[in-house]
BATOR-511103 format. One line per 10 residues: number of its first residue (from 1); their letters; for each residue x, y, z of N, C-alpha, C. Coordinates in steps of 0.001 Angstrom, whole numbers, plus 500000, padded with zeros to 6 digits. Example, Ala and Ser with C-alpha at 12.3 -4.5 7.8 and 13.67 -1.06 7.14 Angstrom:
2
1 = as = 513190 494310 507800 512300 495500 507800 513200 496700 507800  512850 497750 507080 513670 498940 507140 512900 500030 507870 $
***
This chain:
291
1 = mnkrkftlmv = 292531 353953 906128 293667 353078 906383 294900 353614 905658  296016 353714 906372 297204 354279 905743 297973 353246 904943  298926 353757 904157 299677 352883 903259 300503 351867 904023  301017 352285 905150 301875 351378 905912 301098 350156 906371  299862 350377 906833 299067 349253 907299 298754 348308 906157  298475 348863 904972 298180 348001 903833 299391 347185 903436  300570 347802 903523 301791 347055 903210 301925 345853 904124  301629 346045 905401 301730 344934 906347 300698 343864 906031  299524 344279 905591 298509 343293 905239 298917 342526 903991  299529 343233 903054 300019 342564 901855 300991 341467 902245 $
11 = malvlttmls = 301904 341781 903152 302909 340804 903525 302307 339638 904303  301109 339811 904863 300467 338692 905536 300064 337613 904536  299557 338044 903358 299246 337055 902321 300513 336541 901691  301480 337411 901648 302724 337102 900990 303509 336209 901920  302979 335129 902274 303630 334124 903074 304863 333696 902325  305653 332953 902858 306843 332515 902136 306452 331742 900903  306955 332108 899727 306641 331329 898549 307646 330221 898376  307266 329330 897517 308089 328145 897353 309477 328455 896848  309580 329497 896040 310893 329773 895448 311327 331203 895676  310747 332102 894862 311254 333467 894870 311055 334154 896200 $
21 = gvpglaqtvq = 310101 333656 897001 309876 334288 898274 310713 333736 899398  311627 332875 899128 312436 332297 900193 313463 333316 900664  313358 333801 901925 314317 334787 902404 315734 334248 902335  316661 335103 901897 318065 334726 901873 318464 333962 900638  317518 333588 899780 317850 332838 898577 317488 333617 897326  317311 334902 897452 316898 335704 896310 318026 335889 895311  319265 335783 895762 320387 335972 894862 320875 334641 894325  321390 334682 893119 321924 333477 892494 323197 333046 893204  323303 331730 893431 324527 331200 894025 325176 330273 893026  326481 330119 893117 327188 329239 892205 326850 327793 892510 $
31 = qpkatppqae = 326797 326987 891456 326538 325574 891660 327724 324941 892380  327472 324183 893446 328580 323571 894188 329162 322392 893437  330333 321990 893861 330929 320775 893314 330091 319575 893718  330111 318570 892893 329313 317375 893166 329709 316781 894503  328692 316447 895300 328947 315851 896598 329063 314351 896453  330076 313714 897034 330210 312265 896940 328957 311573 897415  328556 310482 896754 327338 309776 897163 327327 309403 898631  328500 309050 899176 328530 308656 900581 328096 309806 901471  328539 311034 901116 328208 312182 901955 326730 312519 901859  326162 312428 900642 324761 312765 900474 323857 311784 901191 $
41 = naavpaaqpg = 324259 310533 901270 323406 309522 901854 323668 309292 903338  324607 310028 903903 325020 309764 905272 323878 309914 906261  322984 310897 906014 321933 311170 906983 320653 310403 906697  320636 309599 905638 319431 308862 905276 319384 307550 906035  318237 307230 906655 318146 305957 907369 318446 304787 906439  319194 303805 906934 319592 302654 906122 318390 301792 905795  318447 301160 904619 317369 300263 904215 317345 299047 905134  316157 298476 905311 316021 297323 906185 316694 296105 905547  317350 295265 906351 318022 294079 905808 317042 293179 905064  317530 292589 903985 316707 291643 903247 315925 292264 902115 $
51 = katapepdpr = 315861 293602 902063 315124 294267 901009 316074 294683 899887  315714 294350 898653 316538 294731 897509 316424 296234 897287  317541 296862 897014 317546 298306 896813 317856 298611 895354  316979 299382 894726 317185 299815 893347 318016 301091 893355  318657 301420 892234 319421 302665 892177 318523 303865 892493  319034 304770 893297 318239 305924 893688 318069 306898 892520  316880 307432 892343 316680 308452 891315 317470 309720 891654  317815 310463 890637 318469 311752 890814 317401 312767 891216  317541 313410 892381 316490 314334 892829 316242 315481 891862  317297 315945 891195 317109 317034 890234 316325 316565 889012 $
61 = qvlqkmcdfl = 316527 315318 888610 315778 314797 887471 314308 314610 887822  314031 314163 889040 312645 314029 889486 311977 315403 889504  312690 316392 890021 312160 317758 890048 311915 318273 888634  312850 317989 887715 312718 318467 886339 311476 317879 885672  311170 316628 885956 309974 316013 885385 308722 316747 885843  308679 317137 887124 307538 317893 887616 307433 319231 886891  308569 319922 886772 308573 321231 886113 308122 321117 884664  308641 320118 883953 308291 319936 882547 306806 319617 882383  306292 318793 883284 304874 318435 883194 303986 319661 883402  304261 320428 884441 303445 321612 884715 303563 322641 883588 $
71 = ksqpqftyka = 304770 322789 883058 304994 323752 881976 304191 323379 880740  303936 322089 880538 303218 321632 879348 301701 321801 879463  301216 322168 880640 299770 322272 880851 299281 323692 880578  298346 323863 879657 297858 325214 879343 297029 325832 880459  296404 324996 881269 295625 325512 882392 295484 324423 883450  295354 324837 884693 295153 323879 885779 294735 324604 887039  294201 323847 887973 293843 324369 889286 294324 323383 890344  294493 323868 891544 294837 322990 892661 294474 323681 893969  294373 322892 895021 294105 323409 896354 295270 323068 897266  295386 323799 898355 296470 323549 899309 295988 323826 900725 $
81 = evaddqvyng = 296383 322955 901630 296189 323180 903062 297547 323539 903646  297639 324731 904210 298924 325276 904656 298961 325383 906174  300118 325038 906742 300389 325264 908164 301605 326169 908257  301436 327315 908893 302479 328344 908937 302904 328600 910373  304192 328353 910668 304722 328614 912011 304983 330108 912210  304550 330618 913342 304871 331983 913756 305623 331911 915081  306789 332556 915136 307652 332484 916314 307443 333716 917192  307402 333509 918491 307239 334620 919426 307971 334282 920722  308228 335304 921507 308817 335154 922849 310008 334210 922886  311035 334534 922113 312293 333818 922210 312270 332381 921745 $
91 = gkklqyaidm = 311554 332091 920670 311624 330758 920105 310374 329925 920233  309383 330394 920994 308128 329655 921080 307401 329778 919741  306683 328716 919349 306025 328713 918041 304534 328438 918166  303783 329148 917342 302365 328881 917156 302153 328555 915683  301221 327659 915390 300969 327259 914011 299572 327706 913598  299526 328377 912438 298269 328879 911917 297956 328211 910587  296659 328046 910304 296220 327334 909109 295721 328296 908038  295921 327907 906775 295435 328664 905627 294943 327669 904581  293779 327909 904032 293273 327141 902900 293450 327985 901647  294072 327401 900624 294347 328135 899398 293778 327400 898193 $
101 = etfvrrpdrl = 293365 328175 897197 292919 327632 895921 293514 328486 894810  294146 327836 893830 294856 328542 892770 294308 328131 891407  294144 329144 890535 293648 328937 889180 294673 329510 888198  295127 328690 887251 296155 329106 886294 295634 328898 884874  295727 329940 884060 295435 329813 882638 296520 330561 881877  297385 329810 881223 298517 330404 880531 298050 331111 879260  298752 332186 878879 299975 332703 879512 299735 333880 880456  298456 334274 880640 298235 335585 881239 297075 335646 882227  296764 334545 882895 295693 334573 883885 296107 333783 885122  295848 334365 886295 296199 333717 887563 295306 334270 888664 $
111 = rvnaegdlvd = 294821 333373 889490 294021 333806 890645 294330 332907 891834  294363 333521 893020 294587 332780 894264 293599 333266 895311  292906 332344 895953 292080 332646 897116 292772 332066 898344  292943 332866 899385 293607 332410 900611 292774 332819 901816  292325 331823 902572 291498 332094 903742 291999 331246 904906  292272 331890 906026 292802 331142 907161 292649 331876 908466  293451 331439 909446 293364 332020 910780 293729 333496 910805  294704 333887 909984 295207 335265 910007 294979 336018 908710  294558 335352 907653 294402 336012 906360 293072 335639 905714  292538 336575 904935 291379 336327 904087 291529 337259 902895 $
121 = kqfffngkti = 292233 336793 901875 292619 337648 900778 292436 336949 899437  292365 337769 898383 292256 337264 897023 293254 337991 896135  293839 337231 895213 294834 337755 894279 294328 337503 892864  294357 338553 892019 293888 338447 890638 294957 338976 889688  295216 338236 888599 296012 338745 887481 295212 338483 886210  294902 339558 885487 294030 339445 884315 294741 339707 882994  296092 339707 883018 296846 339988 881809 297262 341435 881672  296718 342301 882521 297047 343724 882494 297414 344255 883877  296673 343814 884876 296891 344311 886232 296881 343170 887238  297546 343406 888364 297447 342548 889539 296621 343293 890577 $
131 = tlydkdnnvy = 295655 342602 891140 294836 343182 892206 294919 342293 893434  295181 342898 894576 295185 342177 895851 294080 342759 896722  293157 341899 897135 291989 342322 897903 292027 341729 899297  291925 342592 900306 291880 342174 901705 290419 342211 902153  289822 341027 902294 288398 340951 902614 288099 341419 904029  289024 341158 904960 288779 341545 906352 288615 343057 906500  289411 343822 905751 289380 345274 905853 288673 345937 904674  288227 345113 903704 287511 345604 902529 288302 346689 901800  289597 346405 901562 290454 347317 900813 291177 346524 899727  291586 347216 898666 292283 346540 897577 293277 347495 896938 $
141 = gvlevppdie = 294308 346908 896330 295314 347666 895597 295485 347080 894210  295853 347919 893254 295993 347501 891862 297360 347920 891337  298031 347000 890615 299325 347276 890010 299250 347057 888506  299827 347967 887738 299998 347758 886304 301221 346863 886111  301056 345756 885363 302128 344772 885222 302219 344298 883769  303340 343640 883405 303476 343070 882060 302421 341990 881801  302207 341617 880513 301083 340760 880153 301315 339257 880216  302256 338786 881022 302417 337340 881191 302687 337048 882663  302370 335817 883072 302424 335459 884489 303811 335674 885079  304832 335163 884391 306202 335242 884911 306636 336684 885138 $
151 = saldkankef = 306457 337534 884130 306906 338932 884217 306064 339716 885216  304771 339421 885272 303892 340126 886198 304280 339846 887649  304513 338567 887972 304910 338215 889330 306275 338790 889674  307173 338808 888688 308513 339335 888912 308469 340820 889247  307670 341583 888513 307563 343020 888785 306928 343266 890149  305854 342542 890454 305174 342732 891740 306101 342439 892903  306962 341426 892735 307895 341052 893791 309004 342090 893942  309671 342421 892834 310840 343295 892893 310489 344728 893283  309376 345239 892760 309062 346643 892970 308182 346900 894192  307388 345882 894592 306456 346120 895692 306499 345046 896780 $
161 = gvrvaltdla = 307387 344060 896637 307508 343035 897663 306317 342101 897743  305515 342007 896682 304327 341153 896678 304719 339751 896218  304580 338772 897097 304848 337380 896777 303690 336551 897287  303122 335755 896434 301959 334967 896814 302345 333495 896826  302061 332828 897920 302527 331465 898135 302118 330525 897019  303079 329695 896568 302886 328605 895620 302610 329038 894186  302589 330344 893907 302334 330773 892531 303500 330452 891605  304671 330138 892147 305791 329752 891291 305506 328458 890536  304527 327684 890990 304151 326482 890260 303590 326821 888878  303182 328068 888693 302683 328513 887394 303791 329070 886513 $
171 = sptlcehigk = 305003 329169 887042 306106 329758 886294 306670 328766 885279  306890 329195 884024 307514 328304 883033 308992 328069 883301  309586 328851 884212 311004 328679 884552 311154 328216 886004  310231 327397 886439 310217 326928 887822 311525 326269 888226  312016 325316 887419 313236 324590 887784 314462 325491 887751  314475 326448 886854 315602 327382 886818 315674 328186 888105  314510 328602 888605 314482 329345 889869 315054 328497 891007  314611 327257 891098 315082 326393 892182 316558 326080 892016  316963 325767 890780 318340 325353 890540 319362 326395 890930  319012 327669 890783 319948 328738 891131 320193 328821 892633 $
181 = rikhslyvgl = 319310 328230 893407 319384 328399 894856 319807 327132 895590  320000 326054 894846 320351 324772 895472 321854 324687 895733  322222 324330 896943 323622 324060 897257 323839 322580 897552  322760 321867 897838 322864 320430 898103 321506 319802 897841  321476 318655 897166 320221 317967 896899 320316 316522 897382  319170 315956 897739 319146 314610 898318 317855 313905 897936  317984 312661 897471 316812 311812 897300 316630 311033 898593  315544 311310 899313 315334 310700 900625 314752 309296 900488  313794 309122 899566 313190 307815 899381 311729 307932 898985  311063 306791 898913 309631 306763 898614 308839 306819 899911 $
191 = skvrgvpchh = 307806 307635 899933 306909 307691 901084 305537 308109 900597  304537 307949 901437 303174 308272 901043 302727 309601 901653  302037 310384 900836 301402 311617 901295 299905 311437 901116  299214 311266 902220 297777 311029 902197 297430 309867 901269  298228 308814 901367 297991 307595 900626 298579 307544 899233  299183 308636 898766 299753 308693 897421 301265 308451 897499  301805 307405 896832 303258 307186 896833 303977 308362 896178  305011 308858 896849 305716 310053 896380 307227 309897 896527  307959 310579 895648 309399 310736 895802 309648 311879 896790  310355 311571 897856 310685 312578 898868 312058 313160 898535 $
201 = lsfdgdevql = 312094 314472 898257 313325 315149 897870 313649 316241 898882  314946 316535 899005 315386 317627 899878 316399 318486 899142  316206 319803 899215 317113 320759 898580 317506 321809 899614  318822 321999 899759 319310 322947 900767 319899 324180 900121  319573 325344 900686 320212 326598 900347 320931 327140 901557  321412 328353 901469 322170 328926 902573 321333 329070 903837  320075 329469 903694 319268 329762 904865 318007 328920 904967  317620 328281 903865 316349 327559 903835 316537 326154 903289  315864 325192 903898 315781 323844 903361 314387 323662 902751  314359 323191 901501 313112 322916 900813 312953 321407 900661 $
211 = qlwidagdkp = 311849 320871 901179 311521 319472 900967 310294 319380 900060  310355 318460 899102 309259 318250 898161 308881 316777 898124  307594 316525 898082 307080 315180 897861 306365 315212 896516  306921 314512 895521 306391 314540 894161 305787 313192 893828  304581 313222 893331 303824 312021 892988 304668 311071 892131  304746 309816 892545 305549 308830 891828 304777 308144 890703  303548 308577 890449 302741 307984 889395 302976 308635 888044  301971 308522 887167 302104 309029 885802 302211 310546 885746  301616 311239 886698 301654 312696 886725 302537 313149 887899  303721 313669 887618 304658 314060 888686 304263 315393 889335 $
221 = larkvvlthk = 303265 315325 890183 302718 316526 890808 303269 316713 892219  303429 317954 892620 303798 318248 894001 302623 317902 894912  302886 317082 895902 301847 316687 896853 302063 317308 898233  303317 317652 898516 303619 318256 899820 304874 319112 899676  304892 320237 900372 306037 321151 900376 306313 321559 901824  307576 321491 902222 307971 321969 903554 309173 322886 903413  309052 324087 903925 310166 325038 903986 310587 325187 905432  311870 325020 905699 312425 325223 907037 313417 326375 906987  313156 327406 907774 314038 328572 907825 315108 328313 908887  316240 327843 908424 317255 327310 909334 317871 328374 910247 $
231 = klpgspqwta = 317950 329607 909772 318673 330628 910535 317761 331601 911276  316450 331441 911125 315532 332294 911881 315320 331713 913276  315041 332539 914269 314804 332029 915620 313689 330991 915632  313978 329844 916246 312983 328793 916332 312875 327924 915102  313625 328222 914045 313588 327461 912787 312149 327172 912347  311342 328208 912107 309938 327979 911735 309812 327249 910406  308721 326504 910286 308431 325771 909057 307140 326269 908418  307103 326111 907105 305912 326418 906312 305595 325157 905524  304413 324580 905774 304058 323288 905196 302781 323409 904385  302777 322815 903184 301581 322829 902341 301313 321425 901797 $
241 = ylfdwnfspq = 300078 320967 901919 299606 319749 901271 298784 320161 900055  299178 319681 898867 298503 320058 897633 297628 318902 897135  296422 319230 896690 295469 318197 896288 294458 318792 895297  293554 317944 894831 292514 318341 893863 293105 319009 892620  294193 318450 892106 294746 318965 890854 293750 318685 889724  293518 319688 888876 292591 319552 887757 293230 320186 886522  293394 319405 885464 294055 319906 884258 293092 320119 883083  291818 320050 883370 290821 320380 882343 289674 321189 882949  290015 322265 883663 288967 323063 884295 288333 324038 883304  287173 324534 883653 286535 325611 882894 286876 326928 883605 $
251 = lpddlfvftp = 287690 327760 882943 288188 328986 883573 287818 330194 882717  286636 330754 882910 286202 331911 882117 286986 333167 882469  286988 334144 881576 287747 335387 881789 287351 336098 883074  286051 336097 883386 285610 336880 884545 286094 336298 885873  286576 335051 885861 287142 334475 887082 288373 335247 887530  289078 335862 886580 290342 336544 886873 290187 338065 886962  288954 338518 886968 288681 339959 887019 288103 340309 888385  288694 341280 889038 288219 341711 890349 287134 342777 890211  286009 342538 890854 284933 343523 890921 284815 343988 892365  285131 345250 892647 285115 345723 894041 283739 345561 894682 $
261 = pqgaekikfv = 283684 344972 895870 282417 344888 896598 281969 346269 897051  280749 346347 897480 280215 347621 897953 281017 348129 899147  281426 349383 899063 282153 350015 900153 283643 349736 900176  284147 348932 899218 285584 348626 899202 286387 349880 898877  287494 350055 899577 288352 351230 899398 289598 350850 898606  289874 351617 897564 291069 351400 896757 292219 352211 897334  293314 351547 897638 294486 352227 898179 295732 351770 897433  296815 352487 897607 298012 352256 896813 298971 351292 897498  299684 350518 896664 300800 349733 897156 301965 350668 897458  302763 350278 898423 303949 351057 898759 305161 350394 898113 $
271 = pvkttqapkp = 305876 351117 897245 307055 350517 896595 308117 350121 897609  308862 349082 897271 309980 348659 898107 311071 349710 898016  311591 350102 899160 312669 351092 899158 313955 350449 898703  314625 351092 897779 315915 350598 897302 317033 351255 898084  318055 350468 898356 319207 350991 899094 320095 351764 898140  320279 353015 898416 321100 353857 897574 322530 353903 898106  323469 353876 897193 324873 353978 897584 325135 355373 898136  325919 355497 899199 326214 356816 899753 326947 357688 898752  326565 358947 898743 327225 359885 897836 328655 360144 898307  329602 360234 897379 330986 360504 897783 331115 361873 898425 $
281 = kpkmkkkggn = 331926 361920 899448 332127 363188 900134 332935 364123 899240  332572 365415 899253 333342 366371 898424 334770 366499 898933  335682 366602 898009 337070 366734 898388 337337 368137 898938  338068 368156 900035 338428 369435 900666 339617 370044 899958  339508 371300 899698 340636 372005 899079 341735 372237 900097  342949 372004 899670 344084 372223 900561 344308 373704 900767  344598 374057 902012 344900 375434 902305 346337 375750 901925  346596 377008 901680 347975 377421 901343 348094 377734 899874  349288 378180 899499 349540 378577 898112 349798 377370 897244  349960 377657 895959 350282 376606 895012 351675 376087 895232 $
291 = s = 351885 374795 895050 353216 374222 895215 354010 374376 893959 $
***
């Protein structure tokens, strides 16, 4: 199998991530001026007559509580059911399913299993290397990375284009990542996700809208995530339902270590090509004598 094919397989697992993998939002944008409350609430359905309305929570504060809670947890696991839109033939969409399971042990362990209609892959970070294993083709690649989750994911993304869905939930700077990309935020209201009351939030960037449903109970956990790619043909969406959160799991070291199966082939990641500035053209010497 050639390097090009492996790169394409890598990008199959590298579904859109919640933050750093959002196309078009990789660069920092300036914080916009505060939007008048009337403008922010214009698109929200009006409350039913007769019901008392409490002051709306600040969506950024609700998000910050989630970030702070996750940052305070030394280890955790969660599962996700993902629906991924794929666009074809001028805007027609097909939806594919992925089941994901993520294991986090701070500061230097991370594992993701992803199995679905189009992918069957495993991601390992053991504090020294990142390994991505493609079970369908029985091939794997290994990257030398820094010894913490944040730096390891950053290097894999910047140098090799490797982004693994939802792993930003393990980042200690989760809210900083989101905040740099927000141009408009909205508190939509309370709604239930699979029976769990949640704060429904919406955050808009230049090209992507991020919707979050955060548990309104004692533990402000993400229960649902929807990404809408506003400028791509067909405006495809990426939806994840998160469940089975566990903050006291048993996570031994060998869980984060990849052992190649029999016959597995080790191949190299292909670095992301950097755009080089054009070299200045040499100046032509003027013909004729000295002036």
